[in-house]
N, C-alpha and C positions, 0 to 999 in steps of 0.2 A: 415700523420695524420690519425689515425684510426677512421673510421666512422661507427657507428652502425645503421645508418638509413636504413630502409627497406620499401618495399611496400607489402601490402597484401590485396587482394580483392579490389584494387583501393584506399586503404587508405595508407597514408604516416605515418609511425611509426618512432619515434626517436630511437627505438631499437626493436628487434624481440620478446620481452616478452609481452604476452597478459595474463591478469588474466582472467581465464575462469568463466563461470556462476556458482555462488555459493553464500553462505551466506556472502562471502567476498565482494560481489558487490551488496548488497541489500539496500545500503543507500548512499547518496551523501557524507556523512562524511567519510565513509569507502573508497569510491572510491577516494576521495581527498587524503587520506593517502597513497593509492596505487600509485597515481600519484607522490606524494612527495617521495615515496620510489624508484621511477624510472621505473614504468611500462610503456610500450609503448602504451597500449590500454587496455580496459576492456570490457568484455561481461557481461551485466547485468544479475542479477538473473532472471531465466526464468519464464515465465508465462506458466503453465502446463495445457494442455488440460485434462490430466488424472485426475488431482485434481479437475478441474471445473466439469468434468463429474461425479465424485464421489459425489460432493456436490449437484449437480442437482438430482442425483439418490436418494439421501436421502430425497428429497422433494416430491417424488411421492406419499407418503401416507398423504399428507397434507390435502386432503379433496375434492379438486376440480381441474379440468383441468385448470381453469382460475388462481387459486392460484399457481399451479405448474408452469404455464407459466410465471407468474409474477416473481416468485422466480428464475426461470431459467435465465430470462433477468437480474434480479438484480445481481445474482452471477457472471454472465458473465461480466457485465458492471463493477462491483466492482473490479474484477481481472484485467481487462484492465486498468481501471482508476489508480489503484495503480502503474502499470507499466509505464503508461504515466507520472505520477507525478515523478517517479524515473528518467525517461529519462530527463525531464525538469530540475530537481534539479541537476543531474549530469552534464548536459551541462552548467548550470549556474555557477558551481563551478570548472569545470575542463577544460583543454585545450586539453587533449589527446582524441583520438577517442573513442566514446561511442557506443557500438554495442548492440542493443536490441536483445532479445532472446525469441523464441517461441519453446516449447517442445510439439510436437503434433504427432498424429498417424493417423488422418483422414483428408480427403480433403473436409472440409466444411466451417468452420467459420473463417478461418484465413486470408481471403483477406482483410476484413475491419479492422482487427487487425493490419495487416501490414501497411495499408495505414495510420491509425491513429498514429502509431509509427513513421512513416516518418514525418508526420506533426508536431509531438512533438519535432523533431530535432535529432532523431537517425542518426548516421553517416552510419550505415549499419544494416543489420538484419541477425541474425544467426538462421537457422531453424534446429531443432533436430527432426528427424523422427525416434524415437527409439522404436522398438517393436519386440518381438519374434513372429515368425510365427509358430504356433504349431497345427493348425487345420489339421485333417487328409484329408480333402478335399481341402487343399490349392492348388491354381493354380500357378505353377511355373512362376516366373517373375512378378507376380502382385504386390509384395511389392516394387520391383524396380520401376515399373511403377508408383506407388503411389508417390514416390519421385519426379519423373519427372512432374506428373500432378500438385502437390502442387506448385512446383517451377514455372511452366508455369502460373498458376493462379495468384500467387503473383507478378510475373514480369509484369503482365498486368496493375497493379495499382501502382507500386512504381518505382522510379527512382534510389533510393539508392542501393548500392551493396547488393546482397542476397548471403549469405554464407550457405552452406549445411554441417552440421556436421553428419558424417556417423557413424553407429555402425559397429562392426567388424564381423557381422553375414551374410556376403555375400560370395557366392562362388567365384565371380569374381568382386571385387570392381572397377577394372580398367574399365571394360565395362560400369558400371554405371556412373563412373566419366566422361567418354567420352560423354555419353548422357546428363549428367547434364551440362557439359561445352557447349555442342551444344545448350542447352536451356538457356544459359546466366547466369549460376551460376558464381558469381564473385570469389568465393573461396571454397575450400574443406578442411574440418578438419577431420583428421584421428587420433583417433577414439573416439566416445563416449563410456561411460562405463555403463554396466548394473548393476542394483541392484544385489548383490551377496547373495543368500540365504544360510543358514546353518541350522543344526538341533541341538537342545538341547536334548541330549539323556536321560537326567534325567527327565526333565519336559515334554518330548515328544511334543515339540513345534518347530515352524519354527522361526528362528532368522535370523540375517544378519551378514556377516563377516565384517571385517574392511572396512569402506567406503573409506578409503584413497587409492590412487593408490600406486603401488610399482615400484621401478626401473626396476624390471623384466618385466614389461609390455612394456618397450620401444622397445624391439627387434621386436615385431610384427609390431609396427608403423614404424620402420626403414625399415623393409622388404617391406611393401606396398608403402611407400612413395618413396623409391628408384626405385621400379618397375613402379609405376604410373607416376612419374615425368620423367621417361625415355620414356615411351610410349606416354604420353600426356604432353609434356613440356610446352605447352601454358597455361595449367591450373595453378592456384595459390594454394599452399598447406600450411596448418599449421598442426602441430602435437599436439595432446593432450593425456596425460596419460604417466606416467613413467618418466617425466622430473623432476629430483630432484637436479640437479647441473649444473654447467657450462659446464662440459664435455658432458652431455646429450643434452644441447642446441646446442653445436657445432655439435654433431652427426646428429641431425635432419636437420640442414642446409646443411650439407654434403650430406644427403640423397636426398635433393631437396626441402625442405620446406623453406618458406620465414619467418615463424614465429612459435612460440611455445606457446601453452596455458598451463598455470600452475595453480595449485590450492592446492593440498594436501601438497606440500612442504611448502607453506606459512602457512597453518594451523599448520604444525609441527615445523617450525623454525622461523616463524614470517616474517614480510615484509622485514627485513634486508637481507633475502636470495636473493632478487631481485638484490640489489647492488652487492652482492658477485658473482652472476651468470654473471652479466655484466662485472665485473672485470676479471673473469676467461676467458670470451670470448675475451676481449681486449688483455689480456696477450697472449693468444694462437694466435690471429691474428698477434700480433707484432712478436712473435717468428717465425711464418711461413711467415711473410712479406706480409700479406694481409691488404689492406687499407679499403676495403669495403666488405660487406656481399656478394654482387653479385660475387665477384671474386672466392669464394669457394662454393657457393650454387650449389648443385647437383654434386659436384666433385667426389662423390662416389656412384652415382646412377648407374643403370644398363646400361645406354647408355654410360656413361663416362668411366666405367671400361671395357665396351665391352663384358660383359658376364653376363647373367641373372642367371646362375646356382647357384652362392653363395646365392641367395635369395630364392631358391626353396627347397621344402621339400625333394627332391631326394638326397640332400647332407647329410642328417641325418646319413646314414650308414657310409659315408666316415669319418665323425668326430669321430665316436665311434669305428671304425674298429681297432684302435690301443689299445683299452682297452681290457684287458684280465682278467679273474678271477684268 
């Protein structure tokens, strides 16, 4: 009997499909529809430090420091209360794991946020520390250390699993994952996606490219999941970005992930795609005679195949050496 049950970050999921933080997960009604469609878990729409900071910055000309402080407190509390209400509503209406989400870049206000989210009933907390380091005086390693510091501070006040969702802008994500696991990160998600700027050459303005992920993004996720799960097999991994069908779901598990976060494909094809991906996964497992996810998880990571070179950049010339003009 084929079983799709898996565990990620200490959570038991009926299947490895997690709907990632997005407009799809910003109401209890929407989350319930995702559960009915077959999702194994949801990550709630994030509370954004960047957005709160921008709103606070807009109050600086209000007239007095007292007024600005009051508005800062109000904006911050309002954003947190909305997220708390969403956690409670989702937990009241759904039985699948509900993961709260904070998108931050500094190590200051997030401890009490995390504690309040735990009290509201969140099953886990996903932390997104997404930022480009562009300063010419940047100190190497300080961005990585910020991840560790934020995790340490949050772990002091919460008992629920804390998941770290990484960006893809690290020289060596494996070294950072090793430190995060040592500091009790319950799970690692590879990778978050940056806003993608573009130029309008007629209006001479900055625009954005398609916000949806593309299947071409999967290769980078497979590379680092296969490498990281081989070197740090005790860490728990999920993949986010580029997962648009059941074949991609199978691939991330083969690379060593326990689960996959999806979003864009639901926007593009509707919630019915969840059922289709699960059906493809079951059919593949039956064809290959696997009864559980564990039986093939990591079967194609660097440790299992015994060779890291297929995942390294040095293979590029090999693949193109047979092409001639």
